[in-house]
N, C-alpha and C positions, 0 to 999 in steps of 0.2 A: 261304433255304436254310442259311446260316451254316456256311460251309466251313472247316476248319482247314488252312491252307496253308503249306508249307514252301519256302523258296527259298535254293538254295546259290549262294554266290557266292565268286570267288577274288580275292585281292589279287595284282596282277601288276605289272611294272616299267613305269613311265611310258614310253610310247614315245619322247616328246621327251628321255628321257635314256638310251635304248639305248647311246649312245656310250661311258656310263660303266659299263657292265657289263663284268665280267670273269668268267673261267672258272677254277675251282680244278682243274686238270689232274689232280690226285692223286684228288679224290673224284669228278671229272667232275660238278660241280654249278655252278650259275650263284652268284656271290658277289653277294648281295642287300644287303650291309650299305651303308647310304648312299645307296641308290637310291630316289628317290621312287616310291611306288606309288599305283595307282589300282584302281577296281573293274574286274574284266575287262569290257570293253565288251560281249560277246555276253551276259554275266551281267545287264546292265541291262535287256536284252529280257526276260529272263526274270522279273525283278522287275517289269516293267511290266505284262506279261501276268498276274502275280498280283495286282497292285493292281487293275487292271480287273475281274477275277473278283471280288475283294473289295467294290468299289462297287457292282457289279451284284446281287450276291447276298448280301453280308454275310459275316461270318466274322472270321477274324484271320490275319495275314500274320507268319511268324517267319522271320529270315534267319539262315542258318548260314554259317560260314567256318572253314576250317582253316587257320592261319596264326601267326606270331608276335604278340606283345602289339601291335606297331606297327599292325597291321591294323584296330583299334579305330575309326580314322578311316574306313575303308571301310565299316564296319557303321553307324556314325553318319550316314554319307551316305546309306545305304539305308533307314534309319529317317526321315531327312528327307524323302526321296521318299515315304514313305507307310507303311513296313512298322511293324508294331506291337511287335516285339520282336526282340532279336538275341541270337545265340549264337556266342561265339568258342571254337573248339577248339584250344587252345594247350598245349603241352607238349614239352619237349626229346625226349620218347620219339616225337614225331610226326615228327621231322626225317628227311629224306632218303626220304621215302615217294614210291614210284611210283603210278600211278594204282590200282592195286588195293588197296594199303594207305591210300590217299587216301579212296576211295570207302567203305572199310570204315569209317574213322573217322567220316566224314560220317553214315553209317548209323547208327552207335551213338549220335552226338549227337541224331540225329532221334528215334532210339527212345526216348531219355532224355527226349524232351519230349512224350510222349505219342503218340496215333494221329491222323495227317494224312490227310485226304482226296486232296490234291494235293500233288505235289513238282514244284517246276520248276527247271530249271537251264538254263544257255546250251548251244549245241551244242559249243563248244571253248574252250580258253584262248588268250590272245594269245601267252603265253611258250611252252607246251608245244606246243599244238595238236594233241593226240592224238585228242580226241574220245571219249576211252574211259570217261571217269568216269560219264557219264549212264547208260548201259546197265550197268556195274558196280554203281553205285549202286543201280539198279532191281532188280538180283539180290540184293543184299546185303538189300533191304527186303521181298523176295518180292513184289514188284508188278509190273503190265505197264508197259511204257513205249512211247513212240514218239520218235523222234528227227528234228529238224529241222523241227518243227511250223511252218507258214506261219499257219495260221488255225485256230480251233476253236469250237465251240458246244455247249452242253448240249442233249442229247435229252430228259433228265429229270434229277432230281437225283443220279442215280448213274451216268450215261452221257454220254460226250463223242464228238461227231463231228468228226474232225479231218482237215485236209488237210496232207499231208507233201510236202516238196520232195524229189523224186528227182534223179537224174543228169540225165533227160531228159524227165521227166513229172512229175505231181502224183499222188500216191496219196490215196485216201479211205480212212481207218480208223475203227472205232467201238472204243471203250476204255472199259471199266469201272472205277469208281472202288473202291479207291484206286488212283492211277496217277501215273506220272511223265511230264512233257512236257518233252523239251529243246526250246527255242523258238529260231527261225531269228531271225537279226539283222534281216532285212527284215520281220517278222511286224508290228512296231509300231516307234513312234518314242519312246524312253523319255523321261519327263517331267523338267523340271529341278527342282533344289531351290528352294526359297523362303527368304527370310530367317525367315518363321514357322516354316516346316518344320526348319529348322536348330534354331531355339530350343526347339521341341516335343521333337526328337531327343533332346536332353540329358537329359530328363526320362523318357525310354522305358526299360524295362529291357533292361540289356546284361549277361548272363552270360557267365563264362569257365570253362569246363570242361577239366578235364585228363584224364589216363588213369585217374586213380583214381576220378572222378566218372563217367567213361563206363562204368566196369566192363568194360573191354575186355579181350580176349585179347591180352597182350603180343606174342604171337609174330606176331600179325597188324599190329602196329604200325610205323611207320616203316621205317628202311632193313632192320630185322630182317623186317619183313613183306613186302618187297618182292621178288618173284622176278625182276624186270626190272631192268636197269641199262644205261647207255650203254656200249656196247663200246670206243667212241673219240669223240673230239671234235676237230673241226678249225676253227679261226677262218680263214673265207675273207678272202683280200686284197682290200681295196677301193680298191687305187691304180688311178688312171686314167691313161691316155697318149693324149693327143691327136695326132691325124696330119691333115695339110694334103693334100688332094687337089687337083690342077690339071688343066685341060684343059677341053674342052667339057663341056656337060652330059651328052651321051651318053657321052663317054669317063670321066667320073666315075663315071656309073651302072655302067660295066663294071667299073670299079676296086672299087666298093663290092660288087658281086655276087662278084667275085673273091675279096675279103677274107672275105666271108661264108662262102663255099664252103670256104676255106681253115680256117676256125673250126668247121667241121662243121654250117654252117646251109645246108641247102637249100633255095632258093627256086624257084619256077615263075613265070615272067613270059610275059605273053601277047605281049610284043615280040619273042620268039625268044632271049632271053639264057639262060632258065632251062634 
């Protein structure tokens, strides 16, 4: 079949270093300087889905990422997993982008690299968790999309049948190519990189594109192109206060229920306390 496949990934702060993250209260943005980053975990499921399609039907997988120059390491990891090429969209003009400006920039990057049959994304990022970019990206590209895809198969070379995880059910849909699929985390188990894959990745093409190369409308880029912004940010207190309860097990149970109710948590007990 030979499909051209695009995969969008995001560079996110490593969860092991969340305690090092600070907030710029003036700009209401995360200060990422010096924080180790990784490939957004949900996006690895998208990449795995793309690689499986390539292995079965042939074609090429190109990975796109909008991020600072340091994100090259995430793109090399994606190529070590099996992607053929990578494109880093990096420019100071992209800074401060909300999901709409981010999706526009990704769409421009994809368009600059020719026609794609399939675009894969994760469902949401580990840091923002808005889940808005996949649908916005599909809209900019002018293609159909499905979100939270748990499995899919080709009916023919231009049509896919997919199962989508809904709140309390699973929906079945048919979608024609070109299309975007936002892949659910549980859809697959992303492969590990190998030493050979890491060595091969360094020899694969990695392009860096800025606003000039994208031929983008600057009014739609970065903070200037972002119609949404955080109204306020509050950092929750993580302090813990230990309390020791005494008495019989029954008395302690009553004390626990009383404290939970005082905290606004209503519980129902078969034993009559609720």
